[in-house]
NUSE-576719 format. One record per residue (C-alpha): residue in three letters; x, y, z. Coordinates in pm, 1 decimal, m for minus. Example, Ala and Ser with C-alpha at 12.3 -4.5 7.8 and 13.67 -1.06 7.14 Angstrom:
<nodes>
+------+----------+----------+----------+
! resn !       px !       py !       pz !
+------+----------+----------+----------+
!  ALA !   1230.0 !   m450.0 !    780.0 !
!  SER !   1367.0 !   m106.0 !    714.0 !
+------+----------+----------+----------+
</nodes>
This chain:
<nodes>
+------+----------+----------+----------+
! resn !       px !       py !       pz !
+------+----------+----------+----------+
!  MET !   5504.2 !    171.7 !  m2045.3 !
!  SER !   5274.6 !    m99.0 !  m1904.9 !
!  SER !   4899.1 !    m98.8 !  m1959.7 !
!  VAL !   4843.0 !    m21.5 !  m1590.1 !
!  GLU !   5067.1 !    285.0 !  m1614.2 !
!  ILE !   4876.5 !    396.8 !  m1922.8 !
!  GLY !   4554.7 !    364.9 !  m1721.1 !
!  LEU !   4701.1 !    575.5 !  m1441.2 !
!  TRP !   4816.7 !    848.1 !  m1681.0 !
!  SER !   4468.8 !    868.2 !  m1831.9 !
!  PHE !   4332.3 !   1042.2 !  m1521.2 !
!  PRO !   4557.0 !   1353.0 !  m1529.5 !
!  VAL !   4494.2 !   1372.9 !  m1904.0 !
!  LEU !   4119.1 !   1357.6 !  m1843.7 !
!  ILE !   4132.8 !   1624.9 !  m1572.2 !
!  LEU !   4346.2 !   1846.7 !  m1798.9 !
!  LEU !   4086.1 !   1818.6 !  m2075.6 !
!  ILE !   3810.6 !   1910.1 !  m1828.1 !
!  PHE !   4004.5 !   2218.9 !  m1715.6 !
!  MET !   4044.6 !   2309.6 !  m2084.7 !
!  ARG !   3661.7 !   2316.4 !  m2096.5 !
!  VAL !   3625.6 !   2015.7 !  m2319.0 !
!  PRO !   3275.9 !   1871.7 !  m2251.1 !
!  ILE !   3326.4 !   1594.0 !  m2000.4 !
!  ALA !   3146.1 !   1335.5 !  m2214.3 !
!  ALA !   3375.8 !   1413.7 !  m2508.0 !
!  ALA !   3679.6 !   1413.8 !  m2278.2 !
!  MET !   3597.6 !   1066.7 !  m2144.2 !
!  LEU !   3513.5 !    935.5 !  m2491.5 !
!  GLY !   3832.0 !   1070.6 !  m2649.4 !
!  THR !   4056.3 !    958.2 !  m2364.5 !
!  GLY !   3898.7 !    612.9 !  m2372.2 !
!  VAL !   3938.5 !    569.6 !  m2748.2 !
!  VAL !   4299.9 !    692.6 !  m2757.7 !
!  GLY !   4389.8 !    496.6 !  m2444.5 !
!  THR !   4244.1 !    177.5 !  m2588.5 !
!  TYR !   4442.9 !    227.4 !  m2907.2 !
!  ILE !   4765.2 !    275.3 !  m2710.3 !
!  VAL !   4698.0 !    m41.8 !  m2510.1 !
!  LEU !   4588.4 !   m260.2 !  m2803.9 !
!  GLY !   4795.7 !   m101.1 !  m3079.5 !
!  LYS !   4525.9 !   m121.2 !  m3352.5 !
!  TRP !   4197.4 !     43.3 !  m3448.4 !
!  THR !   3986.2 !   m253.0 !  m3560.0 !
!  PRO !   3890.0 !   m371.9 !  m3206.9 !
!  ILE !   3809.9 !    m12.5 !  m3110.0 !
!  LEU !   3566.2 !     34.6 !  m3398.5 !
!  SER !   3398.4 !   m293.7 !  m3316.4 !
!  GLN !   3386.2 !   m200.3 !  m2949.3 !
!  MET !   3233.4 !    142.0 !  m3024.8 !
!  LYS !   2951.4 !    m21.5 !  m3216.9 !
!  ALA !   2880.6 !   m267.5 !  m2935.8 !
!  ILE !   2907.7 !    m12.3 !  m2652.7 !
!  SER !   2691.0 !    244.3 !  m2831.0 !
!  TRP !   2415.1 !     m9.2 !  m2884.6 !
!  ALA !   2439.2 !   m166.9 !  m2538.9 !
!  THR !   2438.7 !    170.5 !  m2365.0 !
!  ASN !   2148.8 !    335.9 !  m2546.2 !
!  ALA !   1937.6 !     20.8 !  m2574.5 !
!  ASN !   1935.0 !    m33.2 !  m2197.0 !
!  TYR !   1566.3 !    m42.4 !  m2102.1 !
!  SER !   1634.4 !     84.5 !  m1751.9 !
!  LEU !   1763.0 !    413.6 !  m1895.1 !
!  SER !   1416.9 !    489.4 !  m2034.5 !
!  ILE !   1315.9 !    600.6 !  m1687.3 !
!  ILE !   1544.9 !    906.9 !  m1714.7 !
!  PRO !   1365.0 !   1104.6 !  m1989.3 !
!  LEU !   1031.8 !   1022.6 !  m1825.1 !
!  PHE !   1138.4 !   1165.8 !  m1490.0 !
!  LEU !   1287.5 !   1470.5 !  m1662.8 !
!  LEU !    963.8 !   1523.0 !  m1856.8 !
!  MET !    765.3 !   1490.8 !  m1534.0 !
!  GLY !    975.7 !   1769.7 !  m1384.6 !
!  GLN !    917.0 !   1988.0 !  m1692.4 !
!  PHE !    541.4 !   1940.6 !  m1668.0 !
!  ALA !    544.9 !   2001.5 !  m1292.5 !
!  ALA !    718.3 !   2336.2 !  m1341.5 !
!  ARG !    471.6 !   2436.1 !  m1614.3 !
!  GLY !    177.9 !   2336.2 !  m1395.4 !
!  GLY !    264.4 !   2583.5 !  m1122.1 !
!  MET !    340.7 !   2309.2 !   m871.2 !
!  SER !    661.7 !   2477.2 !   m760.7 !
!  GLN !    472.8 !   2796.8 !   m678.4 !
!  ALA !    204.1 !   2603.1 !   m490.8 !
!  LEU !    464.9 !   2417.1 !   m286.5 !
!  PHE !    642.5 !   2737.1 !   m188.8 !
!  ASN !    317.4 !   2914.6 !   m100.8 !
!  ALA !    209.8 !   2625.9 !    123.4 !
!  ALA !    547.6 !   2605.0 !    299.2 !
!  ALA !    562.7 !   2982.9 !    341.7 !
!  ALA !    210.7 !   2989.9 !    486.7 !
!  PHE !    319.8 !   2763.9 !    772.5 !
!  LEU !    683.8 !   2867.5 !    816.4 !
!  GLY !    723.9 !   3216.0 !    671.7 !
!  HIS !    650.0 !   3408.2 !    993.4 !
!  ARG !    921.9 !   3225.2 !   1186.8 !
!  LYS !   1279.9 !   3348.7 !   1210.4 !
!  GLY !   1438.0 !   3239.7 !    884.0 !
!  GLY !   1100.7 !   3095.3 !    787.4 !
!  VAL !   1093.4 !   3208.2 !    424.1 !
!  ALA !   1429.6 !   3038.1 !    362.8 !
!  MET !   1298.1 !   2728.6 !    542.5 !
!  ALA !    992.2 !   2738.9 !    319.4 !
!  ALA !   1221.1 !   2743.4 !     15.7 !
!  VAL !   1395.8 !   2429.2 !    141.7 !
!  GLY !   1062.5 !   2259.9 !    209.2 !
!  ALA !    939.4 !   2349.6 !   m138.1 !
!  CYS !   1262.3 !   2214.8 !   m289.8 !
!  ALA !   1207.5 !   1886.0 !   m105.1 !
!  GLY !    850.7 !   1865.1 !   m233.6 !
!  PHE !    945.4 !   1951.0 !   m590.2 !
!  GLY !   1237.4 !   1707.9 !   m577.1 !
!  SER !    990.3 !   1428.3 !   m500.1 !
!  ILE !    842.4 !   1467.0 !   m850.0 !
!  CYS !   1145.8 !   1593.6 !  m1040.8 !
!  GLY !   1457.9 !   1380.3 !   m991.9 !
!  SER !   1703.1 !   1646.4 !  m1107.8 !
!  SER !   1908.6 !   1873.7 !   m884.0 !
!  LEU !   1966.7 !   2141.5 !  m1148.1 !
!  ALA !   1600.0 !   2152.3 !  m1247.2 !
!  THR !   1492.5 !   2179.6 !   m883.6 !
!  ALA !   1738.6 !   2462.2 !   m812.6 !
!  ALA !   1648.5 !   2657.2 !  m1126.6 !
!  THR !   1272.3 !   2615.5 !  m1088.0 !
!  MET !   1256.7 !   2699.8 !   m719.7 !
!  ALA !   1490.1 !   2998.2 !   m763.8 !
!  GLN !   1239.4 !   3155.9 !  m1002.0 !
!  VAL !    968.6 !   3119.0 !   m738.4 !
!  ALA !   1150.0 !   3178.5 !   m409.5 !
!  LEU !   1429.9 !   3423.0 !   m490.3 !
!  PRO !   1202.4 !   3728.0 !   m533.7 !
!  GLU !   1020.8 !   3644.8 !   m207.8 !
!  LEU !   1346.6 !   3604.9 !    m16.8 !
!  LYS !   1467.4 !   3942.5 !   m141.2 !
!  ARG !   1132.0 !   4107.8 !    m68.2 !
!  ASN !   1145.9 !   3983.4 !    292.0 !
!  GLY !   1492.4 !   4122.7 !    354.7 !
!  TYR !   1709.6 !   3812.5 !    325.9 !
!  SER !   2075.5 !   3871.6 !    242.7 !
!  GLY !   2195.6 !   3771.0 !   m101.9 !
!  GLY !   2440.1 !   3516.0 !     38.9 !
!  LEU !   2181.1 !   3336.1 !    250.4 !
!  ALA !   1913.2 !   3344.1 !    m19.5 !
!  SER !   2133.9 !   3209.3 !   m297.4 !
!  ALA !   2304.7 !   2950.5 !    m75.0 !
!  THR !   1969.3 !   2825.1 !     55.4 !
!  LEU !   1835.7 !   2768.8 !   m295.3 !
!  ALA !   2158.7 !   2607.1 !   m415.7 !
!  ALA !   2159.0 !   2366.1 !   m120.6 !
!  GLY !   1784.6 !   2308.0 !   m140.1 !
!  GLY !   1820.0 !   2222.0 !   m507.7 !
!  THR !   2032.9 !   1920.6 !   m420.5 !
!  LEU !   1723.9 !   1763.5 !   m264.1 !
!  GLY !   1615.8 !   1698.5 !   m621.4 !
!  ILE !   1855.6 !   1403.4 !   m636.8 !
!  LEU !   1841.8 !   1306.9 !   m269.4 !
!  ILE !   1467.8 !   1253.0 !   m239.2 !
!  PRO !   1329.9 !    981.3 !   m470.7 !
!  PRO !   1285.1 !    966.4 !   m761.2 !
!  SER !   1645.5 !   1047.6 !   m848.8 !
!  VAL !   1808.4 !   1036.5 !  m1192.0 !
!  VAL !   2155.4 !    993.7 !  m1039.6 !
!  LEU !   2034.4 !    700.8 !   m827.9 !
!  VAL !   1892.1 !    535.0 !  m1141.0 !
!  ILE !   2234.9 !    558.6 !  m1304.3 !
!  TYR !   2400.4 !    409.3 !   m996.3 !
!  ALA !   2146.9 !    124.7 !   m989.6 !
!  ILE !   2228.8 !     39.9 !  m1351.2 !
!  LEU !   2605.3 !     56.7 !  m1297.0 !
!  ALA !   2596.5 !   m149.0 !   m975.8 !
!  GLU !   2321.4 !   m382.5 !  m1105.9 !
!  GLN !   2091.1 !   m307.7 !   m814.3 !
!  ASN !   1714.5 !   m280.8 !   m775.4 !
!  ILE !   1599.1 !     75.6 !   m850.2 !
!  ALA !   1292.3 !     51.9 !   m626.1 !
!  LYS !   1498.0 !    m59.1 !   m324.8 !
!  LEU !   1746.3 !    222.5 !   m376.7 !
!  PHE !   1461.3 !    474.4 !   m393.8 !
!  LEU !   1325.0 !    338.5 !    m66.2 !
!  ALA !   1667.7 !    350.2 !     98.2 !
!  ALA !   1719.4 !    713.1 !     m7.2 !
!  PHE !   1394.8 !    832.3 !    145.5 !
!  VAL !   1508.4 !    871.2 !    509.2 !
!  PRO !   1855.6 !   1015.6 !    426.1 !
!  GLY !   1682.3 !   1261.6 !    192.1 !
!  LEU !   1446.6 !   1378.2 !    466.8 !
!  LEU !   1746.3 !   1396.2 !    701.2 !
!  ALA !   1917.7 !   1626.1 !    450.2 !
!  ALA !   1613.9 !   1854.6 !    432.5 !
!  PHE !   1590.4 !   1868.9 !    813.3 !
!  SER !   1962.4 !   1947.0 !    846.7 !
!  TYR !   1921.4 !   2242.0 !    609.0 !
!  LEU !   1635.5 !   2375.2 !    820.9 !
!  VAL !   1860.0 !   2352.3 !   1127.5 !
!  VAL !   2140.0 !   2534.7 !    943.3 !
!  ILE !   1904.3 !   2818.6 !    852.3 !
!  ALA !   1773.0 !   2842.5 !   1209.2 !
!  ILE !   2127.4 !   2872.1 !   1345.6 !
!  TYR !   2244.2 !   3105.3 !   1065.0 !
!  VAL !   1974.1 !   3368.2 !   1123.1 !
!  ARG !   2042.2 !   3367.4 !   1497.8 !
!  VAL !   2416.1 !   3409.1 !   1453.6 !
!  LYS !   2360.6 !   3676.3 !   1184.9 !
!  PRO !   2022.6 !   3836.9 !   1261.8 !
!  GLU !   2074.3 !   4100.9 !    993.7 !
!  SER !   2073.6 !   3832.4 !    722.0 !
!  ALA !   1697.6 !   3768.5 !    744.3 !
!  GLY !   1389.4 !   3986.1 !    758.1 !
!  HIS !   1053.0 !   3911.8 !    914.1 !
!  ALA !    739.0 !   3803.5 !    729.8 !
!  ALA !    384.1 !   3850.6 !    856.7 !
!  ARG !    195.5 !   3553.8 !    999.7 !
!  ILE !    m50.6 !   3401.1 !    753.0 !
!  PRO !   m399.5 !   3340.8 !    901.4 !
!  TRP !   m543.7 !   2989.8 !    898.6 !
!  ALA !   m809.9 !   3098.5 !    653.9 !
!  GLU !   m530.8 !   3133.3 !    395.4 !
!  ARG !   m315.8 !   2841.5 !    512.2 !
!  VAL !   m574.8 !   2572.9 !    442.2 !
!  PRO !   m630.9 !   2668.8 !     74.9 !
!  ALA !   m253.1 !   2693.2 !     26.9 !
!  LEU !   m215.3 !   2341.9 !    166.9 !
!  ILE !   m498.1 !   2204.4 !    m46.9 !
!  ALA !   m334.2 !   2353.9 !   m356.4 !
!  VAL !    m45.0 !   2107.4 !   m333.6 !
!  TRP !   m268.2 !   1801.0 !   m376.3 !
!  PRO !   m138.3 !   1734.6 !   m733.0 !
!  VAL !    216.4 !   1697.9 !   m597.8 !
!  ALA !    103.4 !   1455.0 !   m327.2 !
!  ALA !   m106.5 !   1259.3 !   m577.2 !
!  ILE !    177.1 !   1227.3 !   m829.3 !
!  PHE !    426.6 !   1131.4 !   m559.3 !
!  PHE !    190.8 !    862.8 !   m430.9 !
!  LEU !    131.0 !    729.5 !   m782.4 !
!  VAL !    501.2 !    718.4 !   m868.8 !
!  VAL !    671.7 !    614.9 !   m545.1 !
!  GLY !    377.3 !    448.0 !   m374.3 !
!  GLY !    283.0 !    264.7 !   m692.4 !
!  ILE !    631.9 !    116.0 !   m714.6 !
!  TYR !    634.1 !    m16.3 !   m358.0 !
!  LEU !    274.7 !   m139.2 !   m366.9 !
!  GLY !    361.0 !   m343.5 !   m673.5 !
!  TRP !    127.9 !   m156.4 !   m906.9 !
!  PHE !    399.3 !    m48.3 !  m1152.4 !
!  THR !    759.3 !   m105.5 !  m1242.7 !
!  PRO !    979.5 !    203.6 !  m1197.2 !
!  THR !    964.6 !    278.8 !  m1570.3 !
!  GLN !    586.5 !    243.5 !  m1578.6 !
!  ALA !    556.1 !    462.3 !  m1269.8 !
!  ALA !    772.4 !    731.4 !  m1434.1 !
!  ALA !    549.0 !    723.9 !  m1744.7 !
!  ILE !    232.9 !    752.9 !  m1534.6 !
!  GLY !    387.7 !   1033.5 !  m1330.3 !
!  ALA !    484.0 !   1224.2 !  m1644.8 !
!  GLY !    134.4 !   1176.9 !  m1785.4 !
!  GLY !    m26.6 !   1289.1 !  m1459.4 !
!  ALA !    195.1 !   1597.1 !  m1432.2 !
!  GLY !    116.1 !   1680.7 !  m1794.7 !
!  LEU !   m258.8 !   1658.9 !  m1730.5 !
!  VAL !   m229.5 !   1881.9 !  m1424.1 !
!  ALA !    m24.0 !   2138.1 !  m1618.2 !
!  TRP !   m280.0 !   2134.1 !  m1901.3 !
!  ALA !   m574.4 !   2167.8 !  m1660.6 !
!  LYS !   m410.7 !   2468.3 !  m1493.1 !
!  GLY !   m351.7 !   2637.4 !  m1827.5 !
!  GLY !     25.0 !   2609.1 !  m1813.7 !
!  LEU !     56.6 !   2375.2 !  m2109.7 !
!  ASP !    m31.3 !   2458.5 !  m2467.6 !
!  ARG !    109.2 !   2340.9 !  m2797.8 !
!  ARG !    411.6 !   2570.8 !  m2786.1 !
!  SER !    501.9 !   2497.0 !  m2422.0 !
!  LEU !    447.6 !   2123.8 !  m2480.0 !
!  LEU !    703.1 !   2129.4 !  m2761.4 !
!  ALA !    938.2 !   2328.8 !  m2536.0 !
!  CYS !    903.4 !   2061.6 !  m2264.5 !
!  PHE !    982.9 !   1787.9 !  m2515.3 !
!  LYS !   1281.7 !   1982.8 !  m2649.4 !
!  ASP !   1428.6 !   2054.7 !  m2303.1 !
!  THR !   1378.0 !   1692.1 !  m2202.2 !
!  ALA !   1545.6 !   1570.4 !  m2521.5 !
!  VAL !   1845.0 !   1801.0 !  m2470.8 !
!  SER !   1892.6 !   1692.4 !  m2108.7 !
!  THR !   1845.1 !   1325.4 !  m2198.9 !
!  GLY !   2096.0 !   1351.2 !  m2482.0 !
!  MET !   2349.5 !   1509.7 !  m2248.0 !
!  ILE !   2302.6 !   1234.8 !  m1988.9 !
!  PHE !   2318.3 !    953.9 !  m2244.1 !
!  PHE !   2631.2 !   1104.7 !  m2400.6 !
!  ILE !   2796.1 !   1118.6 !  m2058.3 !
!  VAL !   2702.0 !    754.6 !  m1994.8 !
!  LEU !   2839.3 !    656.3 !  m2336.2 !
!  GLY !   3166.2 !    844.5 !  m2279.7 !
!  ALA !   3205.8 !    686.2 !  m1937.7 !
!  SER !   3133.8 !    339.8 !  m2080.8 !
!  VAL !   3410.8 !    380.9 !  m2338.4 !
!  PHE !   3653.4 !    516.2 !  m2079.2 !
!  ASN !   3572.6 !    236.9 !  m1834.2 !
!  SER !   3615.5 !    m18.7 !  m2110.9 !
!  PHE !   3962.4 !    123.7 !  m2171.8 !
!  LEU !   4038.3 !     94.6 !  m1798.4 !
!  ALA !   3928.5 !   m269.0 !  m1812.8 !
!  PHE !   4173.5 !   m329.2 !  m2098.5 !
!  SER !   4447.6 !   m161.2 !  m1894.3 !
!  ARG !   4359.3 !   m383.2 !  m1594.4 !
!  LEU !   4390.9 !    m81.7 !  m1365.2 !
!  PRO !   4071.6 !   m154.3 !  m1161.6 !
!  GLN !   4168.6 !   m519.5 !  m1109.9 !
!  VAL !   4527.5 !   m434.5 !  m1013.4 !
!  GLY !   4401.3 !   m155.4 !   m786.7 !
!  ALA !   4159.0 !   m390.1 !   m610.3 !
!  GLU !   4432.2 !   m651.3 !   m564.0 !
!  TRP !   4674.1 !   m389.8 !   m430.4 !
!  VAL !   4422.0 !   m252.1 !   m178.1 !
!  THR !   4338.4 !   m603.0 !    m58.5 !
!  ALA !   4707.3 !   m692.5 !    m24.3 !
!  GLN !   4777.2 !   m385.5 !    190.5 !
!  GLY !   4543.6 !   m513.5 !    460.5 !
!  PHE !   4364.6 !   m182.5 !    505.1 !
!  ALA !   4059.1 !   m187.6 !    727.6 !
!  PRO !   3740.1 !   m180.2 !    517.4 !
!  MET !   3618.4 !    141.2 !    681.3 !
!  THR !   3951.6 !    309.1 !    607.9 !
!  VAL !   3917.8 !    227.0 !    238.8 !
!  LEU !   3557.7 !    352.0 !    237.1 !
!  VAL !   3654.6 !    682.5 !    400.2 !
!  ILE !   3935.7 !    733.0 !    147.3 !
!  ILE !   3692.4 !    672.2 !   m138.9 !
!  LEU !   3439.8 !    918.7 !      4.8 !
!  VAL !   3712.8 !   1181.4 !     44.2 !
!  LEU !   3813.6 !   1124.3 !   m318.3 !
!  TYR !   3450.7 !   1174.9 !   m419.7 !
!  ILE !   3444.2 !   1507.9 !   m239.1 !
!  ILE !   3764.3 !   1613.8 !   m418.2 !
!  PHE !   3632.7 !   1496.7 !   m757.4 !
!  GLY !   3309.7 !   1684.0 !   m688.3 !
!  CYS !   3504.1 !   2009.3 !   m684.4 !
!  ILE !   3595.7 !   1966.7 !  m1052.1 !
!  MET !   3327.2 !   1737.0 !  m1198.6 !
!  ASP !   2948.8 !   1724.7 !  m1202.5 !
!  SER !   2781.9 !   1450.6 !   m997.7 !
!  LEU !   2652.1 !   1241.7 !  m1287.1 !
!  SER !   2986.6 !   1228.6 !  m1467.2 !
!  MET !   3164.5 !   1150.8 !  m1142.3 !
!  ILE !   2937.4 !    855.5 !  m1066.5 !
!  VAL !   2943.6 !    696.2 !  m1412.5 !
!  LEU !   3322.2 !    732.9 !  m1418.8 !
!  THR !   3410.7 !    611.8 !  m1070.2 !
!  VAL !   3151.9 !    353.8 !   m964.0 !
!  PRO !   3286.4 !     85.2 !  m1202.7 !
!  ILE !   3630.7 !    145.8 !  m1049.0 !
!  PHE !   3549.3 !    179.1 !   m678.3 !
!  PHE !   3257.3 !    m61.4 !   m649.4 !
!  PRO !   3461.6 !   m380.0 !   m714.6 !
!  ILE !   3718.3 !   m265.8 !   m457.3 !
!  VAL !   3472.9 !   m213.4 !   m172.4 !
!  THR !   3256.2 !   m516.6 !   m252.7 !
!  ALA !   3562.9 !   m738.1 !   m206.0 !
!  MET !   3578.5 !   m631.2 !    159.4 !
!  ASP !   3372.3 !   m736.0 !    459.3 !
!  PHE !   3157.9 !   m460.2 !    608.3 !
!  GLY !   2934.4 !   m697.8 !    799.7 !
!  LEU !   2645.7 !   m651.2 !    555.9 !
!  SER !   2492.9 !   m873.5 !    291.1 !
!  PRO !   2608.7 !   m792.4 !    m64.8 !
!  GLU !   2273.9 !   m633.7 !   m150.5 !
!  HIS !   2254.6 !   m424.8 !    165.6 !
!  PHE !   2612.3 !   m309.9 !    121.9 !
!  ALA !   2551.8 !   m208.7 !   m239.4 !
!  ILE !   2247.1 !     m6.5 !   m132.9 !
!  TRP !   2430.0 !    158.5 !    157.2 !
!  PHE !   2729.4 !    242.2 !    m60.8 !
!  GLY !   2495.1 !    385.3 !   m324.6 !
!  ILE !   2331.7 !    616.7 !    m71.9 !
!  LEU !   2672.4 !    734.9 !     50.5 !
!  VAL !   2783.5 !    798.4 !   m307.9 !
!  LEU !   2461.5 !    988.6 !   m374.3 !
!  MET !   2511.8 !   1204.7 !    m65.7 !
!  VAL !   2873.5 !   1283.6 !   m151.0 !
!  ALA !   2778.7 !   1359.5 !   m511.7 !
!  GLU !   2523.3 !   1604.7 !   m373.9 !
!  ILE !   2802.7 !   1784.3 !   m186.9 !
!  GLY !   2979.7 !   1831.9 !   m519.7 !
!  MET !   2677.1 !   2021.3 !   m652.7 !
!  ILE !   2737.0 !   2299.9 !   m399.4 !
!  THR !   3114.7 !   2284.4 !   m355.7 !
!  PRO !   3330.7 !   2546.2 !   m532.1 !
!  PRO !   3478.0 !   2585.6 !   m784.6 !
!  VAL !   3250.6 !   2366.9 !  m1001.4 !
!  GLY !   2936.9 !   2351.2 !   m789.7 !
!  LEU !   2680.8 !   2352.3 !  m1069.9 !
!  ASN !   2394.9 !   2454.2 !   m842.1 !
!  LEU !   2596.8 !   2755.6 !   m729.7 !
!  PHE !   2642.2 !   2864.4 !  m1090.6 !
!  ILE !   2273.0 !   2811.7 !  m1168.0 !
!  ILE !   2162.3 !   3027.2 !   m874.4 !
!  SER !   2433.3 !   3289.4 !   m931.0 !
!  GLY !   2320.8 !   3322.8 !  m1291.7 !
!  MET !   1968.1 !   3397.1 !  m1171.7 !
!  ALA !   2068.1 !   3620.5 !   m877.8 !
!  ARG !   2284.9 !   3858.1 !  m1077.5 !
!  ASP !   2290.4 !   4120.0 !   m803.4 !
!  VAL !   2460.3 !   3876.4 !   m563.7 !
!  GLU !   2836.6 !   3837.0 !   m591.6 !
!  ILE !   2955.4 !   3478.3 !   m625.6 !
!  ARG !   3177.9 !   3532.2 !   m320.4 !
!  GLU !   2868.4 !   3595.8 !   m107.9 !
!  THR !   2715.7 !   3271.9 !   m230.6 !
!  TYR !   3038.6 !   3084.4 !   m155.9 !
!  ARG !   3044.9 !   3220.1 !    199.0 !
!  GLY !   2678.0 !   3144.4 !    249.5 !
!  ILE !   2711.7 !   2783.7 !    133.7 !
!  VAL !   2978.4 !   2692.0 !    391.8 !
!  PRO !   2731.9 !   2607.4 !    675.2 !
!  PHE !   2528.0 !   2388.8 !    439.2 !
!  VAL !   2836.7 !   2199.7 !    322.8 !
!  THR !   2935.9 !   2153.7 !    687.8 !
!  ALA !   2594.4 !   2002.1 !    761.3 !
!  ASP !   2636.2 !   1772.7 !    460.3 !
!  LEU !   2972.6 !   1649.4 !    585.3 !
!  LEU !   2830.7 !   1580.1 !    932.0 !
!  ARG !   2545.2 !   1388.2 !    773.4 !
!  ILE !   2791.5 !   1176.9 !    573.1 !
!  VAL !   2971.7 !   1090.1 !    897.8 !
!  VAL !   2643.2 !    980.7 !   1058.5 !
!  LEU !   2532.5 !    773.4 !    758.8 !
!  THR !   2875.8 !    609.7 !    737.8 !
!  ALA !   2881.7 !    524.6 !   1106.6 !
!  PHE !   2522.0 !    395.4 !   1112.0 !
!  PRO !   2438.3 !    202.8 !    791.6 !
!  ILE !   2102.3 !    104.9 !    941.0 !
!  ILE !   1969.4 !    455.5 !    864.5 !
!  SER !   2000.8 !    382.5 !    492.6 !
!  ILE !   1889.1 !     21.2 !    484.6 !
!  PHE !   1631.0 !    m30.8 !    760.2 !
!  LEU !   1337.5 !     43.4 !    525.6 !
!  VAL !   1473.3 !   m205.5 !    274.6 !
+------+----------+----------+----------+
</nodes>
């Protein structure tokens, strides 16, 4: 069996291990180590490679931004910012048809701007918004689907942990990718609002009616979200104004969110340690996934599968857009069985060389940014696509009185909106790159 064939066989083996519930980081690590041994026929290079990859992966300075963004999200949740965001959005939208669900999406977008994690956004906002949605007569399917879809805004609206990983893998500027994701992220939030507006008109029984909030209560609710606006301006605005590097901005944002949480009484010694522990656990998981993917991708490099694949695609004479569409479809399929982070660290080193060898009429930097935004958007679809839509499981675990089938049915319109948005962003790259 040739090394290329060994590389091809590694994918069904990896998927089998995932279906057997082996942690995906361990599955990639084990498949990569065994595959490398089969290709090379000895253990000595593998042990040397493990030492080098482990050091190179975990010593990457750019990765330090990840625990800082995660810690910022922990502090933001402790500081009551999620509740303030939802209250402000509900004060202005709650009285409209489907308004409480729209407020949940708006609050998810606001919280995502200081969190960077889809799962954290979904879990945090579900604690705040789910009781209000139920109290106002929203059906279980619409309520849970809205929060699952809204949670994906945590990785669509900068800062985004997944986008940081892509920037490192594709060797692109993190700040430019954040800027490019801003408009598509807002477009995603707007599309969810449109979905809710249509949903409650097609199924009027799925949503209740909330009382109009007087202006005397709206203004204080709006003022209460000033910490979120201030932190967002410090983090994102500071990056683009040249005040900080992305890592420095993440540190300042985490410190600012921590001060706000402490000032509001949501942070004491015990909760501070809990924030550090949760951040460490999430960071360890992410770093382990990156390490496993690095080992697996190193094995693929030894097998020469990516190089042979790129040569084969080029030799076939496929149109560049055809290849891109096929890759995006594969991402959607992979998203049904893998989480977004694992999918990106596994596939970007394989797909990126293939598409960069083709002419899309863009400069190399602009193409890399556009492709990154498309990958981010498709990865977001995987978060809410059965059977392994992690956001769906998070929300279903919190809404125990809602059957998972209701959530699956409710999420279909949101996934449809996501697919339409992917078509628009693919057809018009300028939407993703005009700010850059």
